[in-house]
C-alpha positions in Angstrom: -116.5 -128.7 30.4 -114.4 -131.8 30.3 -112.4 -133.1 33.3 -109.8 -135.9 33.1 -110.7 -139.0 35.3 -107.2 -140.6 35.7 -108.4 -143.5 37.8 -110.6 -144.7 34.9 -108.0 -144.1 32.2 -105.9 -147.1 31.0 -103.7 -148.6 28.3 -104.9 -151.9 26.7 -104.4 -154.2 23.7 -107.7 -154.9 21.9 -108.9 -158.1 20.3 -111.8 -158.1 17.8 -114.2 -161.0 18.1 -116.7 -159.9 15.3 -117.4 -162.9 13.1 -115.1 -162.8 10.0 -112.9 -160.2 11.7 -111.4 -162.2 14.5 -108.1 -160.5 15.1 -106.5 -157.4 16.7 -106.8 -153.7 16.7 -103.9 -152.0 15.0 -103.0 -149.0 12.9 -101.5 -151.0 10.0 -102.4 -152.6 6.7 -100.8 -156.0 6.0 -99.1 -156.1 2.5 -97.0 -159.0 1.4 -96.7 -160.4 4.9 -95.5 -157.1 6.4 -97.1 -154.3 8.5 -97.4 -150.9 6.9 -98.4 -148.2 9.4 -101.4 -146.1 8.4 -103.3 -143.3 10.0 -106.5 -145.2 10.7 -107.9 -147.9 12.9 -107.6 -151.4 11.4 -108.3 -154.9 12.5 -105.9 -157.7 11.3 -104.7 -161.2 12.1 -100.9 -160.3 12.1 -99.3 -161.8 15.2 -95.6 -161.1 14.7 -93.9 -158.7 17.0 -95.4 -156.7 19.9 -99.2 -156.1 19.9 -100.4 -152.5 19.3 -101.4 -150.7 22.5 -104.1 -148.1 22.8 -104.5 -145.4 25.4 -108.0 -144.8 26.7 -108.1 -141.4 28.5 -111.4 -141.0 30.5 -113.1 -137.6 30.7 -116.2 -136.5 32.5 -118.4 -134.0 30.7 -119.9 -131.7 33.4 -122.5 -130.4 31.0 -124.1 -133.8 30.3 -122.7 -135.9 33.2 -121.4 -138.5 30.7 -118.0 -140.3 30.9 -116.3 -141.0 27.6 -112.9 -142.0 26.3 -110.4 -140.1 24.2 -108.7 -143.1 22.4 -105.1 -142.7 21.1 -102.3 -145.0 19.9 -99.7 -145.8 22.6 -97.5 -147.7 20.3 -96.3 -145.0 17.9 -94.6 -142.7 20.5 -91.3 -141.6 19.1 -89.6 -142.8 16.0 -90.7 -142.2 12.4 -94.4 -142.4 13.5 -94.1 -140.2 16.6 -96.6 -137.7 15.1 -99.4 -140.2 15.7 -98.7 -139.9 19.4 -98.6 -136.1 19.3 -101.1 -134.2 21.4 -104.4 -134.1 19.7 -104.0 -137.1 17.4 -106.8 -139.4 18.4 -109.4 -141.9 17.0 -112.1 -139.9 15.3 -114.7 -140.5 12.7 -113.7 -138.9 9.5 -116.0 -137.3 6.9 -116.1 -140.7 5.1 -117.3 -142.5 8.2 -114.0 -144.4 8.7 -112.3 -144.3 12.1 -108.9 -142.6 11.7 -106.1 -141.0 13.6 -106.7 -137.3 13.4 -107.2 -134.3 15.5 -107.0 -130.6 16.1 -105.1 -130.6 19.5 -108.1 -130.4 21.8 -110.4 -133.0 23.4 -114.1 -132.2 22.8 -117.2 -134.0 23.9 -118.0 -135.1 20.3 -114.6 -136.8 20.1 -115.2 -139.1 23.0 -116.1 -142.7 22.6 -118.2 -145.0 24.8 -117.2 -148.6 25.5 -120.4 -150.5 26.4 -120.7 -154.2 27.5 -122.8 -156.1 25.1 -124.4 -158.3 27.8 -126.7 -155.5 29.0 -125.9 -152.6 26.6 -125.9 -150.0 29.3 -122.9 -150.7 31.5 -119.8 -148.9 30.4 -116.2 -150.1 30.9 -115.8 -147.0 33.1 -117.7 -148.9 35.8 -115.3 -151.9 35.8 -111.8 -150.5 35.1 -109.4 -153.1 36.5 -106.3 -154.9 35.1 -107.0 -158.0 32.9 -109.5 -159.0 30.3 -112.9 -157.4 29.7 -114.9 -159.2 27.1 -117.7 -158.4 24.6 -117.8 -154.6 24.3 -119.1 -152.3 21.6 -117.6 -149.0 20.6 -119.9 -146.0 20.1 -118.7 -142.6 18.7 -119.5 -139.3 20.3 -122.4 -139.0 17.8 -123.7 -142.3 19.2 -122.8 -144.2 16.0 -121.8 -147.9 16.3 -118.4 -148.8 15.0 -118.3 -151.8 12.6 -115.4 -153.6 10.9 -115.5 -153.4 7.1 -113.5 -153.9 3.8 -111.6 -157.0 4.7 -108.6 -157.5 2.4 -106.6 -160.7 2.1 -102.8 -160.6 1.8 -101.5 -164.2 1.7 -102.1 -165.9 5.0 -102.9 -162.5 6.6 -105.8 -160.1 6.2 -106.8 -156.6 7.5 -109.9 -154.5 7.5 -110.9 -151.0 8.5 -113.4 -149.7 11.0 -116.3 -147.5 10.0 -119.5 -146.0 11.6 -121.3 -146.0 8.2 -120.8 -149.6 7.1 -123.3 -152.4 7.4 -122.7 -155.8 9.0 -122.1 -156.9 12.5 -121.0 -154.4 15.1 -117.3 -154.2 16.2 -117.2 -156.5 19.2 -114.0 -156.2 21.2 -112.2 -157.7 24.2 -109.8 -155.4 26.1 -106.7 -156.5 27.9 -106.0 -153.7 30.3 -102.3 -153.6 31.1 -102.0 -150.3 32.9 -104.4 -148.0 34.9 -104.1 -144.4 36.0 -102.6 -141.2 34.6 -101.1 -142.1 31.3 -98.3 -140.1 29.6 -96.3 -140.7 26.4 -92.6 -141.2 26.5 -91.0 -139.8 23.4 -87.5 -140.7 22.2 
């Protein structure tokens, strides 16, 4: 059974520091210098406008004793892309191994992610939730698969790539900038 842990839940912007993919988490492809929202997790170097925010809702699994994160976009609430922020739409590994925004309306243990500090590989962000920057973390799926950036595509002076659990290459290394802690709710237009 899953129980929400509000004091370890947060909203953050996310930087990617993986060599060759130094940029930002987003849910957009970059085409002809413009962002095009998509239903998957991307990494890009697009810096115009407000950074994409992600919501990390912490849950405790009483069956295993493990804490994990249900990760959702916090930037698409309302407007034309409001469905991304709808209940149940979260980052999940699709059948093709890519990390996308999908869901069936319920949080399940296998949909939770672990955020682990690379310095020791065992300490999770849930042990250090505080405002500000947290550097050098890896992202593990509920199936214990390591996320990796992949398929970098150039678009003029910009680029974007996707995130997959089945690609080769360096693991996705991220820095979090936690901007809000506690019970998180969406505000719809």
